[in-house]
N, CA, C and O atoms as CSV, one atom per row, in Angstrom:
chain,resi,resn,atom,element,x,y,z
A,1,MET,N,N,0.769,-1.130,0.211
A,1,MET,CA,C,0.170,0.064,-0.121
A,1,MET,C,C,0.844,1.372,0.283
A,1,MET,O,O,0.281,2.408,-0.072
A,2,LEU,N,N,1.684,1.436,0.799
A,2,LEU,CA,C,2.547,2.499,0.487
A,2,LEU,C,C,3.328,2.491,-0.284
A,2,LEU,O,O,3.664,3.583,-0.744
A,3,VAL,N,N,3.850,1.501,-0.685
A,3,VAL,CA,C,5.125,1.435,-1.772
A,3,VAL,C,C,4.144,2.040,-3.487
A,3,VAL,O,O,4.519,2.224,-4.645
A,4,ARG,N,N,2.853,2.159,-2.793
A,4,ARG,CA,C,1.954,2.239,-4.563
A,4,ARG,C,C,1.908,3.562,-4.263
A,4,ARG,O,O,2.220,4.242,-5.240
A,5,ILE,N,N,1.558,4.389,-2.993
A,5,ILE,CA,C,1.514,5.764,-2.521
A,5,ILE,C,C,3.106,6.195,-3.076
A,5,ILE,O,O,3.029,6.954,-4.042
A,6,ALA,N,N,4.025,5.985,-2.811
A,6,ALA,CA,C,5.211,6.555,-2.903
A,6,ALA,C,C,5.727,6.743,-4.519
A,6,ALA,O,O,6.392,7.642,-5.034
A,7,ILE,N,N,5.045,5.327,-5.177
A,7,ILE,CA,C,5.467,5.578,-6.684
A,7,ILE,C,C,4.539,6.352,-7.495
A,7,ILE,O,O,5.010,6.734,-8.566
A,8,SER,N,N,3.174,6.720,-7.211
A,8,SER,CA,C,2.529,7.384,-7.347
A,8,SER,C,C,3.129,9.097,-7.169
A,8,SER,O,O,3.005,9.986,-8.010
A,9,LYS,N,N,3.647,9.178,-6.110
A,9,LYS,CA,C,4.113,10.711,-5.511
A,9,LYS,C,C,5.100,11.094,-6.573
A,9,LYS,O,O,4.996,12.134,-7.224
A,10,ILE,N,N,6.458,9.852,-6.787
A,10,ILE,CA,C,7.237,10.216,-7.854
A,10,ILE,C,C,6.916,9.943,-9.138
A,10,ILE,O,O,7.720,10.210,-10.032
A,11,ARG,N,N,6.037,9.532,-9.332
A,11,ARG,CA,C,5.583,9.597,-10.395
A,11,ARG,C,C,4.933,11.236,-11.214
A,11,ARG,O,O,5.028,11.632,-12.375
A,12,LYS,N,N,4.360,11.783,-10.126
A,12,LYS,CA,C,3.781,12.781,-10.473
A,12,LYS,C,C,4.561,14.057,-9.852
A,12,LYS,O,O,3.861,15.051,-9.659
A,13,ARG,N,N,5.584,14.118,-9.602
A,13,ARG,CA,C,7.126,14.610,-9.315
A,13,ARG,C,C,7.300,14.583,-11.122
A,13,ARG,O,O,7.064,15.541,-11.858
A,14,LEU,N,N,7.719,13.372,-11.506
A,14,LEU,CA,C,8.431,13.513,-12.485
A,14,LEU,C,C,7.723,14.414,-13.372
A,14,LEU,O,O,8.231,15.436,-13.833
A,15,ILE,N,N,6.521,14.014,-13.609
A,15,ILE,CA,C,5.581,15.233,-14.576
A,15,ILE,C,C,5.894,16.409,-14.601
A,15,ILE,O,O,6.023,17.182,-15.551
A,16,PHE,N,N,6.083,16.615,-12.970
A,16,PHE,CA,C,5.766,17.791,-12.735
A,16,PHE,C,C,6.919,18.606,-13.308
A,16,PHE,O,O,6.868,19.740,-13.786
A,17,MET,N,N,7.780,17.945,-13.190
A,17,MET,CA,C,9.380,18.418,-13.364
A,17,MET,C,C,9.523,18.336,-15.102
A,17,MET,O,O,10.515,18.772,-15.686
A,18,LYS,N,N,8.416,17.732,-15.766
A,18,LYS,CA,C,8.852,17.547,-17.121
A,18,LYS,C,C,7.824,18.997,-17.392
A,18,LYS,O,O,8.292,19.730,-18.263
A,19,ASN,N,N,6.921,19.333,-16.961
A,19,ASN,CA,C,6.234,20.457,-17.733
A,19,ASN,C,C,6.924,21.829,-17.190
A,19,ASN,O,O,6.693,22.997,-17.502
A,20,LYS,N,N,7.945,21.219,-16.173
A,20,LYS,CA,C,8.640,22.769,-15.567
A,20,LYS,C,C,9.304,23.127,-17.271
A,20,LYS,O,O,9.079,24.104,-17.985
A,21,GLU,N,N,10.436,21.551,-17.608
A,21,GLU,CA,C,11.369,21.656,-18.133
A,21,GLU,C,C,10.876,22.315,-19.723
A,21,GLU,O,O,11.388,22.999,-20.609
A,22,SER,N,N,9.500,21.608,-19.435
A,22,SER,CA,C,8.902,22.353,-21.397
A,22,SER,C,C,8.690,23.720,-21.629
A,22,SER,O,O,8.641,24.379,-22.667
A,23,TYR,N,N,8.523,24.128,-19.929
A,23,TYR,CA,C,7.764,25.431,-20.143
A,23,TYR,C,C,8.648,26.094,-20.126
A,23,TYR,O,O,8.469,27.099,-20.814
A,24,PHE,N,N,10.003,26.021,-19.444
A,24,PHE,CA,C,10.930,26.646,-19.669
A,24,PHE,C,C,11.820,26.713,-20.989
A,24,PHE,O,O,12.762,27.478,-21.195
A,25,PHE,N,N,11.347,25.821,-21.761
A,25,PHE,CA,C,12.343,25.660,-23.165
A,25,PHE,C,C,11.161,26.492,-24.056
A,25,PHE,O,O,11.448,27.178,-25.037
A,26,LEU,N,N,10.164,26.362,-23.684
A,26,LEU,CA,C,9.333,27.249,-24.209
A,26,LEU,C,C,9.606,28.340,-24.265
A,26,LEU,O,O,9.959,28.821,-25.342
A,27,SER,N,N,9.538,29.049,-23.193
A,27,SER,CA,C,9.946,30.768,-22.463
A,27,SER,C,C,11.430,31.237,-23.030
A,27,SER,O,O,11.713,32.395,-23.338
A,28,GLU,N,N,12.484,29.887,-23.116
A,28,GLU,CA,C,13.522,29.960,-23.749
A,28,GLU,C,C,13.138,30.872,-25.166
A,28,GLU,O,O,13.272,32.066,-25.431
A,29,MET,N,N,12.611,29.739,-25.910
A,29,MET,CA,C,12.200,29.763,-27.622
A,29,MET,C,C,11.281,31.230,-27.434
A,29,MET,O,O,12.238,31.921,-27.785
A,30,LEU,N,N,10.749,31.736,-27.301
A,30,LEU,CA,C,9.814,32.739,-27.312
A,30,LEU,C,C,10.487,33.679,-27.344
A,30,LEU,O,O,10.556,34.405,-28.336
A,31,TYR,N,N,11.270,33.913,-26.029
A,31,TYR,CA,C,12.539,34.997,-25.583
A,31,TYR,C,C,13.524,35.287,-26.857
A,31,TYR,O,O,13.884,36.413,-27.201
A,32,ASN,N,N,13.924,33.949,-27.547
A,32,ASN,CA,C,14.954,33.982,-28.586
A,32,ASN,C,C,14.317,34.496,-29.901
A,32,ASN,O,O,14.990,34.816,-30.881
A,33,LYS,N,N,12.945,34.549,-29.843
A,33,LYS,CA,C,12.099,35.349,-31.258
A,33,LYS,C,C,12.260,36.036,-31.042
A,33,LYS,O,O,13.141,36.489,-31.772
A,34,LYS,N,N,11.705,37.277,-29.698
A,34,LYS,CA,C,11.886,38.122,-29.704
A,34,LYS,C,C,12.837,39.265,-29.820
A,34,LYS,O,O,12.507,40.448,-29.906
A,35,LYS,N,N,14.227,38.722,-29.811
A,35,LYS,CA,C,15.555,39.020,-29.238
A,35,LYS,C,C,15.343,39.135,-30.754
A,35,LYS,O,O,15.426,40.257,-31.254
A,36,GLU,N,N,15.107,38.195,-31.439
A,36,GLU,CA,C,15.686,38.253,-33.449
A,36,GLU,C,C,15.064,39.336,-34.168
A,36,GLU,O,O,15.553,39.965,-35.107
A,37,LYS,N,N,13.282,39.579,-33.322
A,37,LYS,CA,C,12.548,40.434,-34.290
A,37,LYS,C,C,13.355,42.164,-33.282
A,37,LYS,O,O,13.360,43.245,-33.871
A,38,GLY,N,N,13.723,42.073,-32.332
A,38,GLY,CA,C,14.287,43.202,-31.419
A,38,GLY,C,C,13.587,43.967,-30.693
A,38,GLY,O,O,13.766,45.070,-30.177
A,39,LEU,N,N,12.187,42.708,-30.750
A,39,LEU,CA,C,11.362,43.482,-29.169
A,39,LEU,C,C,11.720,43.442,-27.832
A,39,LEU,O,O,11.154,43.950,-26.865
A,40,VAL,N,N,12.819,42.717,-27.902
A,40,VAL,CA,C,13.477,42.825,-26.013
A,40,VAL,C,C,14.219,43.852,-25.841
A,40,VAL,O,O,14.936,44.250,-26.759
A,41,LEU,N,N,14.185,44.396,-24.778
A,41,LEU,CA,C,14.886,45.786,-24.684
A,41,LEU,C,C,16.149,45.574,-24.297
A,41,LEU,O,O,16.917,46.525,-24.149
């Protein structure tokens, strides 16, 4: 029972980390695109 809870917690954490990474990646891409257009000061 405890093992199952631990696994679900780890899985949620991994998903959260993946989402965080992809969000960071997307914001980096958007920033670079704006930079190329000269929108970022």
